[in-house]
C-alpha positions in Angstrom: -25.1 -113.5 -89.4 -25.6 -110.8 -86.7 -28.5 -112.9 -85.2 -26.2 -116.0 -85.0 -23.5 -113.9 -83.4 -25.9 -112.6 -80.8 -27.1 -116.1 -80.0 -23.6 -117.4 -79.7 -22.6 -114.5 -77.4 -25.5 -115.1 -75.0 -25.0 -118.8 -75.1 -21.3 -118.5 -74.0 -22.4 -115.8 -71.4 -24.9 -118.2 -69.7 -22.5 -121.2 -70.0 -19.7 -119.3 -68.2 -22.1 -118.5 -65.3 -23.1 -122.1 -65.1 -19.5 -123.2 -65.0 -18.7 -120.7 -62.4 -21.6 -121.8 -60.1 -20.7 -125.4 -60.6 -16.9 -124.9 -59.8 -17.9 -122.7 -56.8 -20.2 -125.4 -55.4 -17.6 -128.1 -56.1 -14.8 -126.1 -54.2 -17.0 -125.6 -51.2 -18.0 -129.3 -51.0 -14.5 -130.6 -51.6 -14.0 -131.7 -48.0 -17.4 -133.1 -47.5 -18.5 -136.8 -47.9 -19.8 -138.2 -51.2 -23.4 -138.3 -49.9 -23.3 -134.6 -49.2 -21.8 -133.8 -52.6 -24.5 -135.9 -54.4 -27.2 -134.2 -52.4 -25.8 -130.8 -53.3 -25.5 -131.6 -57.0 -29.1 -132.8 -57.0 -30.2 -129.6 -55.3 -28.4 -127.5 -57.8 -29.9 -129.4 -60.7 -33.4 -129.1 -59.2 -32.7 -125.3 -58.9 -31.9 -125.1 -62.6 -35.0 -127.1 -63.5 -37.2 -125.0 -61.4 -35.8 -121.9 -62.9 -36.3 -123.2 -66.4 -39.9 -124.2 -65.6 -40.5 -120.7 -64.1 -39.2 -119.1 -67.3 -41.4 -121.4 -69.4 -44.4 -120.5 -67.3 -43.7 -116.8 -67.8 -43.6 -117.3 -71.5 -46.8 -119.4 -71.6 -48.6 -116.8 -69.4 -47.4 -114.1 -71.7 -48.5 -116.0 -74.8 -52.0 -116.8 -73.3 -52.4 -113.1 -72.4 -51.4 -112.0 -75.9 -53.8 -114.5 -77.5 -56.6 -113.4 -75.2 -56.1 -109.8 -76.1 -55.8 -110.6 -79.8 -59.0 -112.6 -79.7 -60.8 -109.8 -77.9 -59.5 -107.4 -80.6 -60.6 -109.7 -83.5 -64.1 -110.2 -81.9 -64.5 -106.5 -81.3 -63.3 -105.5 -84.8 -64.8 -108.2 -87.0 -67.2 -110.2 -84.8 -70.4 -108.4 -85.9 -69.4 -108.7 -89.6 -68.7 -112.4 -89.1 -72.2 -113.0 -87.6 -73.8 -111.1 -90.4 -72.0 -113.2 -93.0 -73.4 -116.3 -91.3 -76.9 -115.0 -90.9 -79.8 -115.4 -93.3 -79.9 -111.6 -93.8 -76.8 -111.5 -95.9 -77.3 -111.1 -99.7 -77.1 -114.1 -102.0 -73.6 -113.3 -103.3 -71.6 -110.4 -102.0 -68.7 -109.0 -103.9 -65.2 -108.7 -102.5 -65.7 -104.9 -102.3 -68.9 -105.3 -100.3 -67.3 -107.7 -97.9 -64.3 -105.4 -97.4 -66.7 -102.5 -96.6 -68.6 -104.7 -94.2 -65.4 -105.6 -92.3 -64.3 -101.9 -92.4 -61.2 -102.6 -94.5 -59.5 -99.7 -96.3 -59.8 -100.4 -100.0 -56.9 -98.1 -100.8 -54.5 -100.3 -98.8 -53.2 -103.2 -100.9 -51.5 -105.1 -98.0 -53.1 -108.1 -96.2 -55.5 -107.1 -93.4 -54.0 -109.8 -91.2 -50.2 -109.7 -91.5 -49.1 -112.2 -88.8 -49.8 -116.0 -88.6 -51.1 -115.5 -85.1 -53.7 -113.0 -86.3 -54.9 -115.4 -89.0 -55.0 -118.3 -86.5 -57.2 -116.4 -84.1 -59.4 -115.0 -86.9 -60.0 -118.5 -88.3 -60.6 -119.9 -84.9 -63.1 -117.2 -83.9 -65.0 -117.6 -87.2 -65.0 -121.4 -86.9 -66.6 -121.1 -83.5 -69.2 -118.7 -84.9 -69.8 -121.1 -87.8 -70.5 -124.0 -85.5 -72.7 -122.1 -83.1 -74.5 -119.5 -85.1 -74.7 -120.8 -88.7 -78.1 -120.2 -90.3 -79.7 -122.9 -92.4 -79.5 -120.8 -95.6 -76.0 -119.5 -95.2 -74.3 -118.5 -98.4 -71.0 -120.4 -98.8 -69.8 -118.2 -101.6 -69.8 -115.2 -99.2 -67.8 -117.2 -96.7 -65.2 -118.3 -99.3 -64.8 -114.7 -100.6 -64.3 -113.5 -97.0 -61.7 -116.2 -96.2 -59.8 -115.4 -99.4 -59.7 -111.7 -98.5 -58.1 -112.5 -95.1 -55.8 -115.1 -96.7 -57.2 -117.9 -94.5 -57.2 -120.8 -97.1 -53.5 -120.4 -97.7 -52.8 -120.2 -93.9 -54.9 -123.4 -93.2 -53.1 -125.3 -96.0 -49.7 -124.2 -94.6 -50.8 -125.4 -91.1 -51.8 -128.8 -92.6 -48.5 -129.1 -94.3 -46.1 -127.8 -91.7 -48.0 -127.3 -88.4 -47.9 -129.5 -85.3 -50.2 -132.6 -85.1 -52.8 -130.6 -83.1 -52.7 -127.7 -85.5 -53.0 -130.1 -88.5 -56.1 -131.7 -87.1 -57.7 -128.4 -86.3 -56.9 -126.9 -89.7 -58.3 -130.0 -91.5 -61.5 -129.7 -89.5 -61.9 -126.1 -90.5 -61.1 -126.9 -94.2 -63.8 -129.6 -94.2 -66.3 -127.3 -92.4 -65.8 -124.4 -94.8 -65.7 -126.7 -97.9 -62.3 -125.4 -99.0 -60.1 -127.3 -101.5 -56.7 -128.6 -100.5 -53.6 -129.4 -102.6 -53.3 -133.1 -103.6 -49.6 -132.9 -102.8 -50.4 -132.1 -99.1 -52.9 -134.9 -99.0 -50.4 -137.4 -100.4 -48.0 -136.3 -97.7 -50.5 -136.8 -94.9 -51.5 -140.2 -96.3 -48.0 -141.3 -95.5 -48.2 -139.9 -91.9 -47.5 -142.2 -89.0 -50.6 -140.9 -87.3 -53.7 -142.9 -88.5 -56.0 -140.1 -87.5 -54.3 -137.7 -89.9 -54.5 -140.2 -92.7 -58.2 -140.5 -92.3 -58.9 -136.8 -91.8 -56.9 -136.0 -94.9 -59.0 -138.2 -97.1 -62.3 -137.1 -95.6 -61.2 -133.5 -96.2 -60.4 -134.1 -99.9 -63.8 -135.9 -100.7 -65.6 -132.6 -101.0 -63.5 -131.3 -103.9 -62.0 -134.4 -105.5 -63.0 -136.7 -108.3 -63.7 -140.4 -108.1 -60.2 -141.2 -109.2 -58.8 -139.3 -106.2 -60.5 -141.5 -103.6 -58.0 -144.4 -103.8 -57.7 -144.4 -100.0 -61.0 -146.2 -99.6 -59.8 -149.0 -101.9 -56.7 -149.8 -99.8 -56.0 -152.7 -97.5 -55.4 -150.2 -94.7 -59.0 -149.0 -94.8 -60.3 -152.6 -95.1 -58.4 -153.7 -92.0 -58.9 -150.5 -89.9 -62.3 -149.2 -90.7 -64.7 -148.6 -87.8 -68.1 -147.0 -87.0 -66.4 -143.6 -86.9 -65.3 -144.0 -90.5 -68.9 -144.7 -91.5 -70.1 -141.6 -89.8 -67.3 -139.4 -91.2 -67.7 -140.8 -94.7 -71.5 -140.3 -94.7 -71.0 -136.6 -93.7 -68.3 -136.1 -96.2 -70.3 -137.7 -99.0 -73.3 -135.6 -98.1 -71.1 -132.4 -98.4 -69.8 -133.7 -101.7 -73.4 -134.2 -103.0 -74.4 -130.7 -101.9 -71.4 -129.3 -103.7 -72.8 -130.8 -106.9 -70.2 -133.5 -107.3 -70.9 -137.1 -108.4 -70.9 -139.7 -105.6 -68.6 -142.7 -106.0 -69.9 -146.1 -106.7 -70.2 -147.6 -103.2 -71.0 -151.1 -104.5 -67.7 -151.2 -106.3 -65.9 -150.3 -103.0 -67.8 -153.1 -101.3 -66.5 -155.5 -103.9 -62.9 -154.4 -103.4 -62.7 -155.4 -99.7 -62.6 -158.8 -97.9 -63.6 -157.8 -94.4 -67.3 -158.2 -93.7 -67.6 -155.0 -91.6 -66.1 -152.8 -94.3 -68.4 -154.3 -97.0 -71.4 -153.8 -94.8 -70.3 -150.2 -94.2 -70.5 -149.4 -97.9 -73.8 -151.4 -98.5 -75.4 -149.4 -95.7 -74.2 -146.1 -97.2 -75.7 -147.2 -100.5 -79.2 -146.9 -99.1 -78.3 -143.7 -97.3 -77.6 -142.1 -100.6 -80.2 -143.9 -102.7 -77.8 -145.6 -105.1 -80.4 -147.8 -106.7 -78.5 -147.9 -110.0 -75.7 -149.9 -108.4 -77.9 -152.5 -106.6 -77.5 -155.1 -109.3 -73.7 -155.1 -108.6 -74.5 -156.7 -105.1 -75.9 -159.9 -106.5 -72.7 -161.8 -106.6 -71.9 -160.8 -103.0 -75.4 -162.0 -102.0 -74.9 -165.3 -103.9 -71.6 -166.0 -102.1 -73.7 -166.8 -99.0 -71.0 -167.2 -96.4 -71.1 -163.8 -94.8 -74.3 -163.6 -92.7 -74.1 -159.9 -91.8 -73.4 -158.8 -95.4 -76.4 -160.8 -96.7 -78.6 -159.0 -94.1 -77.3 -155.6 -95.1 -77.8 -156.3 -98.8 -81.4 -157.5 -98.1 -82.1 -154.3 -96.1 -80.6 -152.1 -98.8 -82.6 -153.8 -101.6 -85.7 -153.7 -99.5 -85.5 -150.0 -98.6 -84.5 -149.0 -102.2 -87.2 -151.3 -103.7 -84.8 -153.2 -105.9 -87.3 -155.8 -107.0 -84.8 -157.6 -109.3 -83.2 -159.1 -106.2 -86.6 -160.5 -104.9 -86.3 -163.9 -106.4 -82.7 -164.4 -105.1 -84.0 -163.7 -101.6 -87.0 -166.0 -102.0 -84.8 -168.9 -103.2 -82.3 -168.5 -100.4 -84.7 -167.8 -97.5 -85.0 -171.2 -95.9 -81.3 -171.9 -96.1 -80.3 -168.8 -94.1 -79.7 -168.3 -90.4 -82.7 -167.1 -88.4 -81.6 -163.4 -88.1 -80.9 -163.3 -91.9 -84.4 -164.8 -92.5 -86.0 -161.9 -90.7 -84.0 -159.3 -92.7 -85.0 -161.0 -96.0 -88.7 -161.3 -95.0 -88.7 -157.6 -94.1 -87.3 -156.8 -97.6 -89.9 -158.9 -99.3 -92.6 -157.1 -97.4 -91.2 -153.7 -98.5 -91.4 -154.9 -102.2 -95.1 -155.9 -101.9 -95.1 -157.3 -105.4 -97.3 -160.4 -104.4 -94.5 -162.9 -105.2 -93.2 -163.0 -101.6 -96.3 -164.3 -99.8 -95.5 -168.0 -100.2 -92.0 -167.4 -99.0 -93.4 -165.6 -95.9 -95.8 -168.5 -95.3 -92.8 -170.9 -95.6 -91.0 -168.8 -93.1 -93.7 -169.4 -90.5 -94.3 -173.1 -91.3 -90.7 -174.3 -91.6 -89.1 -172.6 -88.6 -88.9 -173.6 -85.0 -87.7 -170.2 -83.8 -90.6 -168.2 -82.2 -89.0 -164.9 -83.2 -88.8 -165.9 -86.9 -92.4 -167.2 -86.8 -93.7 -164.0 -85.3 -91.8 -161.9 -87.8 -93.2 -164.0 -90.7 -96.7 -163.2 -89.4 -95.9 -159.6 -88.9 -94.7 -159.4 -92.5 -97.9 -161.0 -93.8 -100.0 -158.6 -91.7 -98.2 -155.7 -93.3 -98.1 -157.1 -96.9 -101.2 -155.3 -98.1 -104.6 -156.8 -98.8 -103.2 -160.1 -100.3 -101.0 -160.6 -97.3 -103.8 -159.9 -94.8 -105.9 -162.5 -96.7 -103.1 -165.1 -96.4 -102.7 -164.1 -92.7 -106.4 -164.7 -91.9 -106.4 -168.0 -93.8 -103.3 -169.2 -91.9 -104.9 -168.3 -88.6 -107.9 -170.3 -89.3 -105.8 -173.4 -90.3 -103.3 -173.1 -87.4 -103.1 -175.6 -84.6 -103.8 -174.8 -80.9 -100.1 -174.6 -80.2 -99.7 -171.9 -82.9 -102.6 -169.8 -81.8 -100.4 -167.9 -79.3 -98.5 -166.2 -82.2 -101.7 -164.6 -83.4 -102.6 -163.2 -80.1 -100.2 -160.3 -80.7 -102.4 -159.1 -83.5 -105.6 -159.0 -81.5 -104.3 -157.1 -78.5 -104.5 -153.3 -79.0 -101.3 -152.7 -77.0 -99.1 -155.1 -79.0 -100.8 -154.4 -82.3 -99.5 -150.8 -82.1 -95.9 -152.3 -82.5 -96.7 -154.5 -85.4 -96.4 -151.9 -88.2 -93.3 -152.3 -90.5 -91.5 -149.2 -91.8 -91.5 -149.0 -95.6 -89.0 -146.3 -96.2 -85.4 -145.7 -95.0 -84.9 -145.9 -91.3 -83.3 -142.4 -91.2 -84.4 -139.1 -92.8 -82.7 -135.8 -93.3 -82.2 -133.9 -90.1 -81.5 -130.3 -89.1 -78.6 -128.7 -91.0 -75.4 -128.7 -89.0 -71.7 -127.9 -89.7 -71.3 -131.7 -90.3 -73.9 -132.3 -92.9 -74.5 -128.8 -94.3 
């Protein structure tokens, strides 16, 4: 009540001064034309605005200075300990007592080492920057989690996600994902109803690391089907990789592909299937392949089957090869070559003989050339039987320069890269 009384007193105090200034200016301008009065009123209002901006700038400058000094204090006090936690020199699993001693905390004091939200904000931000820039490949996440709990950072981040500004929510979600922290499902449900689409997506990507399959309903919604983009594919791949490293079971991506109607969204999940070697779900793609009216989807299914060596889909591709568009024919022929079971040679020969597209004909020969000994035999026989008009397609395989580009990759097109904060 005392605080309200103080605020009311100063409010009336400032308001009385404003009324006095306004009445004083009005009395002085009483005899002047309307134009002069309007100009004077505008000048006074501009004066008030300039004064308000000046006061705001003073507060902002003061806040920046206090944040800078607080950051310098945090870096000076805890910076070396943070770097040690992130280095490969740290023990496999440090206890809370060892971490407290490392950070120079008094074990006899039971209160929190960081009492104010600003201190927790700066501490988390400093450690996050170190985590991005100085993280070692063999960093021990258990040590990081123990340290964050000691400084009460998980609770602070969850509070920011729940009650902070949009900017603070996004930053806190990024830190939660990077540190692999869990987050309350109640807060996630709240964010999924946010009017900001970015917050909806970040919330679900954050919860992937610690949730079960039944908690990932977001990826089964019409919203995701209609609004998914290449950024979603990248984010989802990183999030699923972190989930796998945490020892959690990956969701059935083929099932998700079935639950959507948009071709791009279906292709997204089919591509991720081969990224995470989900061979056990490949048979669930057969009905999508047999639908036959989505060109890009058939190509992605063919690539996934080929890279994952799902030979049970070979006959389906052979039977549909000649009825597909030219780009799809190429994707199917590449998949058949990766199988190399011997059953696809006739289909590759048909791909050369029954196509008028030079690109398809060249790719058919390229697949035969890479199809092992049986394919090379069929290639040589076809060259001997070819007409003069077709001889030009075989010249690529006799020129040393172009022959270097003929090889066809057998395994997945991408491989594990250097550990980063995104995929570590």
